[in-house]
MDTraj code that builds the backbone (N, CA, C; nanometers):
import mdtraj as md
import numpy as np

residues = "UNK UNK UNK UNK UNK UNK UNK UNK UNK UNK UNK UNK UNK UNK UNK UNK UNK UNK UNK UNK UNK UNK UNK UNK UNK UNK UNK UNK UNK UNK UNK UNK UNK UNK UNK UNK UNK UNK UNK UNK UNK UNK UNK UNK UNK UNK UNK UNK UNK UNK UNK UNK UNK UNK UNK UNK UNK UNK UNK UNK UNK UNK UNK UNK UNK UNK UNK UNK UNK UNK UNK UNK UNK UNK UNK UNK UNK UNK UNK UNK UNK UNK UNK UNK UNK UNK UNK UNK UNK UNK UNK UNK UNK UNK".split()
xyz = np.array([
    [-3.9114, -1.5260, -5.5108],
    [-3.7759, -1.5925, -5.5473],
    [-3.6906, -1.5654, -5.4331],
    [-3.6329, -1.6726, -5.3581],
    [-3.5093, -1.6519, -5.2415],
    [-3.3952, -1.5718, -5.3063],
    [-3.3296, -1.4845, -5.2225],
    [-3.2146, -1.4118, -5.2490],
    [-3.1047, -1.4746, -5.1757],
    [-3.0324, -1.5812, -5.2433],
    [-2.9293, -1.6652, -5.1754],
    [-2.8046, -1.5791, -5.1868],
    [-2.7255, -1.6222, -5.0793],
    [-2.5981, -1.5392, -5.0579],
    [-2.4992, -1.6510, -5.0485],
    [-2.3585, -1.6347, -5.0695],
    [-2.2471, -1.7147, -5.0380],
    [-2.2042, -1.6747, -4.8980],
    [-2.1412, -1.7594, -4.8303],
    [-2.0807, -1.7504, -4.6953],
    [-1.9835, -1.6067, -4.7155],
    [-1.8950, -1.6199, -4.8319],
    [-1.8008, -1.5000, -4.8423],
    [-1.8904, -1.3602, -4.8685],
    [-2.0063, -1.3732, -4.9353],
    [-2.0794, -1.2461, -4.9171],
    [-2.1368, -1.1932, -4.7863],
    [-2.1602, -1.2900, -4.7015],
    [-2.1943, -1.2723, -4.5719],
    [-2.0796, -1.2211, -4.4921],
    [-1.9598, -1.2869, -4.4910],
    [-1.8613, -1.2546, -4.4197],
    [-1.8184, -1.1213, -4.4647],
    [-1.8270, -1.0689, -4.5771],
    [-1.7883, -0.9544, -4.6368],
    [-1.8715, -0.8285, -4.5614],
    [-2.0106, -0.8639, -4.5556],
    [-2.1011, -0.7743, -4.4792],
    [-2.0618, -0.7806, -4.3464],
    [-2.0322, -0.8723, -4.2623],
    [-1.9973, -0.8558, -4.1203],
    [-1.8681, -0.7675, -4.1127],
    [-1.7709, -0.7908, -4.2115],
    [-1.6363, -0.7195, -4.2144],
    [-1.6524, -0.5649, -4.2170],
    [-1.7706, -0.5278, -4.2958],
    [-1.7969, -0.4020, -4.3393],
    [-1.8027, -0.3082, -4.2261],
    [-1.7014, -0.2248, -4.2076],
    [-1.6708, -0.0971, -4.1047],
    [-1.7650, 0.0052, -4.1043],
    [-1.8458, 0.0300, -4.2206],
    [-1.9230, 0.1375, -4.2397],
    [-2.0563, 0.1273, -4.1778],
    [-2.0790, -0.0008, -4.1285],
    [-2.1905, -0.0313, -4.0308],
    [-2.1399, -0.0089, -3.9134],
    [-2.1211, 0.1132, -3.8319],
    [-2.0595, 0.1342, -3.7198],
    [-2.1067, 0.0459, -3.5962],
    [-2.2448, 0.0519, -3.5684],
    [-2.3016, -0.0510, -3.4643],
    [-2.4062, -0.1058, -3.5297],
    [-2.4141, -0.2390, -3.5501],
    [-2.5283, -0.3046, -3.6153],
    [-2.6320, -0.2930, -3.5285],
    [-2.7618, -0.2745, -3.5801],
    [-2.8845, -0.2839, -3.4732],
    [-2.9220, -0.4149, -3.4545],
    [-2.8976, -0.5160, -3.5194],
    [-2.9425, -0.6597, -3.5179],
    [-2.8640, -0.7468, -3.5957],
    [-2.8953, -0.8853, -3.5645],
    [-2.8191, -0.9922, -3.6475],
    [-2.9277, -1.0506, -3.7040],
    [-2.9041, -1.1085, -3.8320],
    [-2.9988, -1.1970, -3.9174],
    [-2.9420, -1.3269, -3.9172],
    [-3.0224, -1.4384, -3.9004],
    [-2.9727, -1.5807, -3.9300],
    [-2.9866, -1.6143, -4.0664],
    [-2.8677, -1.6709, -4.1027],
    [-2.8620, -1.7285, -4.2328],
    [-2.8283, -1.8637, -4.2118],
    [-2.9054, -1.9451, -4.3173],
    [-2.9046, -2.0913, -4.3001],
    [-2.8880, -2.1618, -4.4408],
    [-2.7881, -2.2571, -4.4603],
    [-2.7725, -2.3165, -4.5648],
    [-2.8396, -2.4554, -4.5721],
    [-2.9426, -2.4853, -4.6386],
    [-3.0095, -2.5990, -4.6528],
    [-2.9910, -2.6805, -4.7864],
    [-2.9481, -2.6189, -4.8727],
    [-2.9241, -2.6789, -5.0036],
    [-2.8057, -2.6117, -5.0613],
    [-2.7674, -2.6569, -5.1859],
    [-2.6559, -2.6038, -5.2676],
    [-2.6428, -2.4749, -5.3155],
    [-2.7782, -2.4219, -5.3101],
    [-2.7901, -2.2864, -5.3791],
    [-2.7335, -2.1695, -5.3013],
    [-2.6998, -2.1919, -5.1783],
    [-2.6321, -2.0748, -5.0809],
    [-2.7271, -2.0782, -4.9524],
    [-2.6950, -1.9458, -4.8949],
    [-2.7433, -1.9056, -4.7725],
    [-2.8784, -1.8454, -4.7779],
    [-2.9742, -1.8516, -4.7066],
    [-3.1118, -1.7788, -4.7007],
    [-3.1309, -1.7389, -4.5529],
    [-3.2100, -1.6286, -4.5805],
    [-3.2653, -1.5793, -4.4451],
    [-3.4025, -1.5483, -4.4283],
    [-3.4636, -1.4887, -4.3334],
    [-3.6058, -1.4544, -4.3147],
    [-3.6156, -1.3215, -4.2577],
    [-3.7281, -1.2735, -4.2008],
    [-3.7318, -1.1403, -4.1426],
    [-3.7055, -1.1379, -4.0081],
    [-3.6737, -1.2554, -3.9439],
    [-3.6245, -1.2609, -3.8019],
    [-3.4769, -1.1829, -3.7881],
    [-3.4888, -1.0621, -3.6905],
    [-3.3634, -1.0081, -3.6421],
    [-3.3613, -1.0088, -3.4975],
    [-3.2376, -1.0226, -3.4415],
    [-3.2260, -1.0458, -3.2953],
    [-3.1244, -0.9520, -3.2540],
    [-3.1479, -0.8985, -3.1449],
    [-3.0592, -0.7723, -3.0740],
    [-2.9192, -0.8114, -3.0568],
    [-2.8883, -0.9597, -3.0334],
    [-2.7411, -0.9800, -3.0018],
    [-2.7108, -1.0882, -3.1081],
    [-2.5831, -1.1063, -3.1209],
    [-2.5185, -1.2180, -3.2067],
    [-2.5520, -1.3500, -3.1322],
    [-2.5352, -1.3358, -2.9972],
    [-2.5607, -1.4591, -2.9070],
    [-2.6969, -1.5314, -2.9315],
    [-2.8051, -1.4388, -2.9309],
    [-2.9470, -1.4770, -2.9586],
    [-2.9411, -1.5328, -3.0990],
    [-2.8844, -1.4901, -3.1847],
    [-2.9044, -1.5250, -3.3346],
    [-2.8397, -1.6557, -3.3370],
    [-2.7093, -1.6684, -3.2835],
    [-2.6354, -1.8111, -3.3010],
    [-2.7207, -1.9086, -3.2202],
    [-2.7676, -1.8774, -3.1082],
    [-2.8531, -1.9967, -3.0326],
    [-2.9807, -2.0338, -3.1195],
    [-3.0460, -1.9411, -3.1853],
    [-3.1561, -1.9663, -3.2670],
    [-3.1006, -2.0641, -3.3815],
    [-3.0044, -2.0333, -3.4514],
    [-2.9435, -2.1050, -3.5717],
    [-2.9188, -2.2476, -3.5184],
    [-2.8549, -2.2485, -3.3854],
    [-2.8093, -2.3909, -3.3492],
    [-2.9485, -2.4714, -3.3154],
    [-3.0499, -2.3968, -3.2688],
    [-3.1716, -2.4729, -3.2367],
    [-3.2266, -2.5190, -3.3742],
    [-3.2403, -2.4329, -3.4684],
    [-3.2985, -2.4856, -3.5967],
    [-3.2054, -2.6007, -3.6510],
    [-3.0874, -2.5874, -3.6540],
    [-2.9840, -2.6936, -3.7018],
    [-3.0096, -2.8393, -3.6429],
    [-3.0443, -2.8214, -3.4950],
    [-3.0640, -2.9389, -3.4133],
    [-3.2136, -2.9943, -3.4526],
    [-3.3009, -2.9366, -3.5112],
    [-3.4162, -2.9804, -3.5433],
    [-3.4444, -3.0202, -3.6790],
    [-3.3811, -2.9406, -3.7810],
    [-3.3962, -2.9618, -3.9222],
    [-3.2921, -3.0617, -3.9653],
    [-3.3350, -3.1373, -4.0830],
    [-3.2650, -3.2550, -4.1193],
    [-3.1403, -3.2211, -4.2173],
    [-3.1644, -3.1238, -4.2809],
    [-3.0748, -3.0930, -4.3880],
    [-2.9889, -2.9699, -4.3861],
    [-2.9484, -2.9254, -4.2714],
    [-2.8940, -2.8092, -4.2382],
    [-2.7424, -2.8184, -4.2662],
    [-2.6832, -2.7704, -4.3809],
    [-2.5525, -2.7753, -4.4114],
    [-2.4636, -2.6786, -4.3268],
    [-2.5082, -2.5580, -4.3070],
    [-2.4191, -2.4424, -4.2353],
    [-2.5036, -2.3541, -4.1776],
    [-2.4728, -2.2652, -4.1165],
    [-2.5475, -2.1366, -4.0288],
    [-2.4252, -2.0324, -4.0283],
    [-2.4683, -1.9058, -4.0316],
    [-2.3996, -1.7989, -3.9912],
    [-2.4930, -1.6699, -3.9479],
    [-2.4498, -1.6050, -3.8628],
    [-2.5256, -1.4890, -3.8405],
    [-2.4597, -1.3649, -3.9032],
    [-2.5298, -1.2778, -3.9516],
    [-2.4968, -1.1596, -4.0367],
    [-2.5540, -1.0403, -3.9639],
    [-2.4512, -0.9186, -3.9565],
    [-2.5063, -0.7817, -3.8978],
    [-2.6176, -0.7443, -3.9891],
    [-2.6887, -0.6649, -3.9397],
    [-2.8124, -0.6014, -4.0137],
    [-2.8453, -0.4497, -3.9546],
    [-2.8926, -0.3732, -4.0395],
    [-2.9428, -0.2241, -3.9880],
    [-3.0802, -0.2318, -3.9679],
    [-3.1453, -0.3508, -3.9677],
    [-3.2856, -0.3712, -3.9210],
    [-3.2864, -0.3586, -3.7713],
    [-3.4130, -0.2921, -3.7271],
    [-3.4537, -0.3193, -3.5832],
    [-3.4686, -0.4518, -3.5438],
    [-3.4283, -0.4844, -3.4395],
    [-3.4391, -0.6256, -3.3671],
    [-3.5964, -0.6438, -3.3493],
    [-3.6659, -0.7477, -3.4002],
    [-3.7837, -0.7776, -3.3960],
    [-3.8361, -0.9111, -3.3138],
    [-3.7219, -0.9910, -3.2843],
    [-3.7656, -1.1270, -3.2249],
    [-3.6422, -1.1302, -3.1150],
    [-3.6687, -1.2211, -3.0049],
    [-3.5752, -1.2570, -2.9004],
    [-3.5728, -1.4237, -2.8991],
    [-3.4750, -1.4659, -2.8677],
    [-3.4698, -1.6016, -2.8567],
    [-3.3950, -1.6304, -2.7111],
    [-3.4384, -1.6723, -2.6037],
    [-3.3954, -1.7161, -2.4818],
    [-3.4722, -1.8372, -2.4358],
    [-3.3802, -1.9019, -2.3528],
    [-3.4274, -2.0279, -2.3075],
    [-3.4973, -2.1319, -2.4037],
    [-3.4516, -2.1341, -2.5175],
    [-3.4930, -2.2244, -2.6247],
    [-3.6252, -2.1781, -2.6820],
    [-3.6755, -2.0494, -2.6599],
    [-3.7969, -2.0042, -2.7056],
    [-3.7941, -1.8760, -2.7900],
    [-3.8556, -1.8710, -2.9015],
    [-3.8675, -1.7634, -2.9876],
    [-3.9897, -1.6810, -2.9595],
    [-3.9653, -1.5501, -2.9348],
    [-4.0875, -1.4699, -2.9101],
    [-4.0805, -1.3333, -2.9841],
    [-4.1609, -1.2998, -3.0451],
    [-4.1705, -1.1588, -3.1008],
    [-4.1471, -1.0510, -3.0217],
    [-4.0883, -0.9459, -3.0390],
    [-4.0526, -0.8458, -2.9173],
    [-4.1826, -0.7819, -2.8662],
    [-4.2660, -0.7454, -2.9534],
    [-4.4063, -0.6930, -2.9075],
    [-4.4990, -0.7735, -2.8221],
    [-4.4679, -0.9178, -2.8455],
    [-4.5260, -1.0016, -2.7587],
    [-4.4849, -1.0082, -2.6066],
    [-4.3414, -0.9611, -2.6012],
    [-4.3132, -0.9606, -2.4572],
    [-4.2933, -0.8117, -2.4026],
    [-4.3692, -0.7309, -2.4733],
    [-4.3744, -0.5859, -2.4020],
    [-4.2508, -0.4965, -2.4508],
    [-4.1520, -0.5328, -2.5419],
    [-4.0290, -0.4662, -2.5487],
    [-4.0633, -0.4064, -2.7029],
    [-4.0041, -0.2820, -2.7113],
    [-4.0023, -0.2112, -2.8540],
    [-3.9113, -0.2645, -2.9119],
    [-3.9641, -0.2784, -3.0677],
    [-3.8670, -0.3388, -3.1486],
    [-3.7816, -0.2176, -3.2124],
])
top = md.Topology()
chain = top.add_chain()
for i, resn in enumerate(residues, 1):
    res = top.add_residue(resn, chain, resSeq=i)
    for name in ("N", "CA", "C"):
        top.add_atom(name, md.element.get_by_symbol(name[0]), res)
traj = md.Trajectory(xyz[None], top)
């Protein structure tokens, strides 16, 4: 079962100062009225995460909203020049 979050819950996580330096950023996408959901993709920068979300929203038909969320997980993907790559595929450590 998906663990949906509200935008307010995600914004609260982003505002939490106890996570001094986020290790990565998680993409959250809202495609129905249940809330925002994510997957295991984690990006090193909020810019990469936002660009990935923008790319998804441009291709999917029912995207209602997107938001990046700080994460304590290690980055495992990169999104550059419109291409999603797993970090170990490009020779970088996750």
